[in-house]
C-alpha positions as CSV (number, residue, x, y, z in Angstrom):
1,M,118.5,72.0,116.5
2,Y,116.5,71.1,113.4
3,V,115.4,72.5,110.2
4,R,111.6,72.2,108.4
5,A,110.9,73.4,105.4
6,R,108.7,74.2,102.4
7,Y,108.7,75.4,99.1
8,G,106.0,75.0,96.0
9,H,105.1,76.4,93.2
10,G,101.5,76.6,92.5
11,G,100.5,74.3,89.8
12,R,98.1,74.8,87.1
13,V,96.5,73.0,83.9
14,G,99.5,73.0,81.5
15,Y,102.2,73.3,83.6
16,D,103.6,70.1,82.0
17,K,104.4,72.2,79.5
18,E,106.2,74.7,80.6
19,W,109.7,75.5,80.5
20,R,110.2,74.2,84.2
21,A,109.2,70.7,83.0
22,R,112.0,70.6,80.0
23,P,115.1,69.2,81.3
24,E,117.2,71.0,79.1
25,V,116.2,74.4,79.6
26,S,115.3,73.9,83.3
27,G,118.4,71.3,84.5
28,G,116.0,69.4,86.7
29,G,112.9,69.6,88.6
30,E,111.5,70.7,91.6
31,L,115.0,69.4,93.6
32,I,117.2,71.1,91.7
33,D,114.8,74.1,91.0
34,Q,113.5,75.2,94.5
35,G,115.2,72.3,96.5
36,M,118.9,74.0,95.9
37,H,117.5,77.0,97.7
38,L,116.0,75.5,101.0
39,I,119.3,73.3,101.1
40,D,121.4,76.4,101.3
41,L,119.5,78.3,103.4
42,A,119.5,75.1,105.8
43,R,123.0,74.9,105.7
44,W,123.6,78.7,106.5
45,F,121.8,77.9,110.1
46,S,122.9,74.4,110.4
47,G,126.4,74.0,108.8
48,E,127.4,70.9,106.2
49,F,125.2,67.8,106.1
50,V,127.1,64.7,106.0
51,Q,124.1,62.2,105.7
52,V,121.6,62.8,103.0
53,D,118.1,60.8,102.3
54,G,115.4,61.6,100.2
55,L,112.8,61.0,97.4
56,A,112.4,62.7,94.1
57,G,109.8,61.9,91.8
58,R,106.7,62.3,89.3
59,W,103.6,61.6,92.2
60,F,101.3,64.0,89.8
61,W,102.6,65.7,86.5
62,N,103.4,63.0,83.5
63,M,106.7,65.0,82.7
64,P,110.3,63.9,82.3
65,V,111.1,66.1,85.8
66,D,110.4,65.5,89.1
67,D,107.3,67.1,90.7
68,N,108.2,66.7,94.1
69,A,111.3,65.9,96.5
70,F,111.6,65.1,99.9
71,L,114.9,65.2,101.8
72,L,116.3,64.5,105.3
73,L,119.5,65.7,105.9
74,R,121.8,65.7,109.0
75,T,125.4,67.1,110.0
76,A,127.8,65.3,112.0
77,E,126.4,67.3,114.9
78,K,123.5,65.5,114.6
79,K,121.3,68.9,113.4
80,V,118.4,68.0,111.3
81,A,116.6,69.2,108.1
82,F,113.4,68.3,106.0
83,M,112.2,69.5,103.5
84,H,109.6,69.2,100.7
85,C,109.6,71.0,97.5
86,S,106.5,70.5,94.9
87,C,105.2,72.0,91.8
88,S,101.7,70.3,92.8
89,E,101.1,73.0,96.2
90,W,98.2,74.4,94.2
91,K,99.3,77.8,95.7
92,N,102.5,79.1,96.3
93,L,104.2,78.4,99.3
94,F,107.4,79.1,101.1
95,S,108.3,78.0,104.9
96,F,111.3,77.9,106.5
97,E,111.4,76.9,110.2
98,V,114.6,76.6,112.6
99,F,114.0,74.7,116.0
100,G,116.4,76.1,118.9
101,R,116.5,74.8,122.4
102,D,115.2,78.1,123.3
103,G,112.9,78.8,120.3
104,K,111.9,78.8,116.9
105,L,112.6,81.1,113.9
106,E,109.5,80.7,111.0
107,I,109.5,82.4,107.6
108,Q,106.7,82.7,106.0
109,G,106.2,84.0,102.5
110,L,108.6,85.7,99.8
111,G,106.4,88.5,98.5
112,G,104.3,88.6,95.5
113,S,102.3,85.4,95.0
114,Y,104.0,83.7,98.2
115,G,102.7,86.0,100.2
116,V,103.6,88.7,102.4
117,E,106.7,88.0,104.1
118,R,106.6,87.3,107.8
119,L,109.1,86.1,110.5
120,I,107.5,84.9,113.4
121,T,109.6,84.0,116.7
122,T,108.8,81.5,119.5
123,A,110.5,81.9,122.6
124,C,110.5,79.2,125.4
125,C,109.6,80.8,128.6
126,R,111.3,78.6,131.1
127,R,110.5,79.9,133.8
128,W,106.5,79.5,133.4
129,G,107.9,76.4,131.6
130,R,105.6,77.1,128.3
131,L,106.2,78.7,125.1
132,T,105.2,82.3,124.5
133,R,104.7,83.2,120.7
134,F,105.8,86.8,119.5
135,P,103.9,87.4,116.2
136,G,105.1,90.4,114.1
137,T,105.1,90.5,110.4
138,I,108.1,92.2,109.1
139,R,110.2,91.8,106.2
140,A,112.4,88.7,107.0
141,G,115.4,89.0,104.9
142,T,115.9,92.5,106.9
143,I,116.9,90.5,110.1
144,L,118.0,87.1,108.7
145,G,120.8,89.0,106.3
146,Q,122.1,90.1,110.1
147,P,124.9,87.5,111.1
148,S,123.7,87.9,114.9
149,C,120.5,86.8,114.4
150,R,122.1,83.4,113.2
151,N,124.4,83.0,115.9
152,S,121.6,84.1,118.6
153,I,120.3,80.6,118.0
154,K,120.9,78.2,120.8
155,T,121.3,74.6,119.7
């Protein structure tokens, strides 16, 4: 099983002067601001991470906090999570995917400027040896809040 996640604030002129760019107010950059949410979700699906690699830095904005962070995390059971959080996305973005042996859950959007919340499932149809996609526009939080959803993902 693995997780791939992206979370991006839409950058804009003057972003480097806003409160998120001030460490004394924000506490840090994108890794602290958005990355923590991705890590929390990934832990919920994968368990505790025992290996952490990553980069956080300033690739676009001239400000004292990181504008992008890239993480690669692994559990003792070799489940992997790859994450990218950014404030140079240019359009707000939320994408969280959980890949298992028998299919995939893909969560898009958070509502508002991040787009409609969608949960898209892709199930592996072993009988024909191909993937079958069952898209749907439903409130992702409604489904993911149920323990049966997390527990039904086979790894």
